[in-house]
C-alpha positions in Angstrom: -51.2 -62.2 -21.3 -54.3 -63.5 -23.6 -57.8 -62.1 -23.4 -60.9 -64.4 -23.3 -64.2 -63.3 -24.9 -67.4 -64.8 -23.9 -70.9 -64.8 -25.4 -72.8 -65.8 -22.9 -76.8 -67.2 -23.5 -79.1 -69.4 -21.8 -78.2 -72.5 -23.7 -74.7 -72.1 -24.8 -71.6 -69.7 -23.9 -69.1 -68.7 -27.0 -65.6 -68.5 -26.4 -63.1 -66.7 -28.2 -59.1 -66.1 -27.1 -56.7 -63.2 -28.3 -53.3 -64.0 -29.6 -50.6 -63.4 -27.5 -50.0 -59.7 -28.4 -53.8 -59.1 -27.9 -54.4 -58.1 -31.4 -56.5 -60.6 -32.7 -59.4 -63.0 -31.6 -59.6 -66.6 -32.5 -62.8 -68.6 -32.1 -62.3 -71.5 -29.4 -65.5 -73.5 -28.9 -69.1 -73.2 -27.9 -69.7 -74.7 -24.4 -73.2 -76.3 -24.3 -75.3 -75.5 -21.3 -77.5 -78.6 -19.8 -80.0 -76.2 -17.3 -80.1 -72.4 -17.6 -79.6 -72.1 -13.8 -76.7 -74.4 -13.3 -73.4 -72.9 -14.0 -70.9 -75.2 -12.1 -70.0 -77.4 -15.5 -69.6 -74.0 -17.5 -67.7 -71.9 -15.0 -65.6 -75.2 -14.5 -65.1 -75.4 -18.4 -63.9 -71.5 -18.6 -61.4 -72.2 -16.0 -59.9 -75.1 -17.7 -59.7 -72.9 -21.2 -58.3 -70.0 -19.0 -55.6 -72.3 -17.8 -55.0 -73.8 -21.0 -54.6 -70.2 -22.8 -53.0 -68.5 -20.2 -55.8 -65.9 -20.3 -55.3 -62.5 -17.6 -58.6 -61.1 -18.3 -62.2 -61.7 -19.7 -64.3 -59.6 -21.8 -68.1 -60.4 -21.4 -70.7 -59.7 -23.9 -73.5 -57.4 -22.3 -76.7 -57.8 -24.1 -78.2 -54.3 -23.8 -81.4 -53.5 -25.8 -81.4 -51.3 -28.8 -82.4 -48.1 -26.6 -79.6 -48.6 -24.2 -81.9 -50.1 -21.6 -81.0 -53.1 -19.3 -83.1 -56.2 -19.6 -83.5 -59.7 -17.9 -80.8 -61.3 -20.3 -78.5 -58.3 -19.5 -79.4 -59.0 -15.3 -78.3 -62.5 -15.7 -75.1 -61.7 -17.6 -74.2 -59.1 -14.7 -74.9 -62.3 -12.2 -72.4 -64.6 -14.6 -69.9 -61.6 -14.3 -70.0 -61.8 -10.6 -69.8 -65.7 -10.8 -66.9 -65.3 -13.1 -64.7 -62.8 -11.0 -65.5 -65.0 -7.9 -64.6 -68.3 -9.5 -61.2 -66.9 -11.6 -60.5 -63.9 -9.6 -59.8 -62.1 -13.2 -60.9 -58.9 -14.2 -64.1 -58.9 -16.1 -64.9 -56.0 -18.6 -68.5 -55.8 -19.9 -68.5 -55.0 -23.6 -71.9 -54.0 -25.6 -72.5 -57.1 -27.7 -75.9 -55.4 -29.6 -75.8 -56.7 -33.2 -72.7 -59.6 -32.9 -75.1 -62.2 -32.9 -76.4 -60.8 -36.5 -73.1 -60.2 -37.4 -72.2 -63.6 -37.0 -74.7 -64.9 -38.8 -74.2 -62.7 -41.9 -70.7 -64.0 -41.8 -71.7 -67.5 -41.5 -74.0 -67.0 -44.9 -71.4 -65.1 -46.5 -69.0 -68.2 -45.6 -71.9 -70.6 -47.4 -72.3 -72.4 -44.1 -75.6 -74.3 -44.4 -78.3 -73.4 -42.1 -78.5 -76.6 -40.3 -75.1 -76.2 -39.5 -74.9 -72.3 -38.4 -76.5 -73.0 -35.0 -73.2 -75.0 -33.7 -71.0 -71.7 -34.9 -72.9 -68.8 -33.9 -72.1 -68.2 -30.6 -68.2 -68.6 -30.8 -68.1 -66.4 -33.5 -70.2 -64.0 -31.8 -67.8 -64.2 -28.8 -64.9 -63.4 -31.5 -66.9 -60.1 -32.5 -67.2 -59.2 -28.8 -63.5 -59.8 -28.3 -62.1 -58.4 -31.6 -64.2 -55.2 -30.8 -62.5 -54.6 -27.2 -59.3 -55.5 -29.0 -59.7 -53.0 -31.6 -61.0 -50.5 -28.9 -57.5 -50.8 -26.9 -55.6 -50.5 -30.1 -57.2 -47.4 -31.1 -56.9 -46.0 -28.0 -53.4 -46.6 -27.8 -52.7 -45.2 -31.0 -54.8 -42.1 -30.1 -52.6 -41.7 -26.9 -49.4 -41.9 -28.9 -50.4 -39.4 -31.1 -51.5 -36.8 -28.5 -48.0 -37.7 -26.9 -46.3 -36.7 -30.2 -48.2 -33.6 -30.5 -47.5 -32.4 -27.1 -43.5 -33.3 -27.8 -43.7 -32.1 -31.1 
């Protein structure tokens, strides 16, 4: 089962998808949103990608403030989560996305992507960081559980 990572924004939605083993995240695309309050086309495109990549779960970036408060963007993201669940029927996991856009920007700078071209890549790269953070967390959790099991058996 593949997992989809989404970086939801007012103008774009960055999309990433895991490999079949759930170990790595790959950038897929940036969905351009025509109007902030209109989600029909955005959700339809996400559904197409879910079908194309055989996605079984979604990880949605949760834009908390640095002090852990939930602001207007986070509230809108929670509303988007509910729409995703209604449209797709899939589990949607909220994942702390603080600093993923900064990290994506740094990666693009280090890759010598020109400033005027970064905008077209930043959201899908941020989606990769969101999804990879989740995948790494799941992998590390499994490893911890295996170690504890070995200690109990040993």
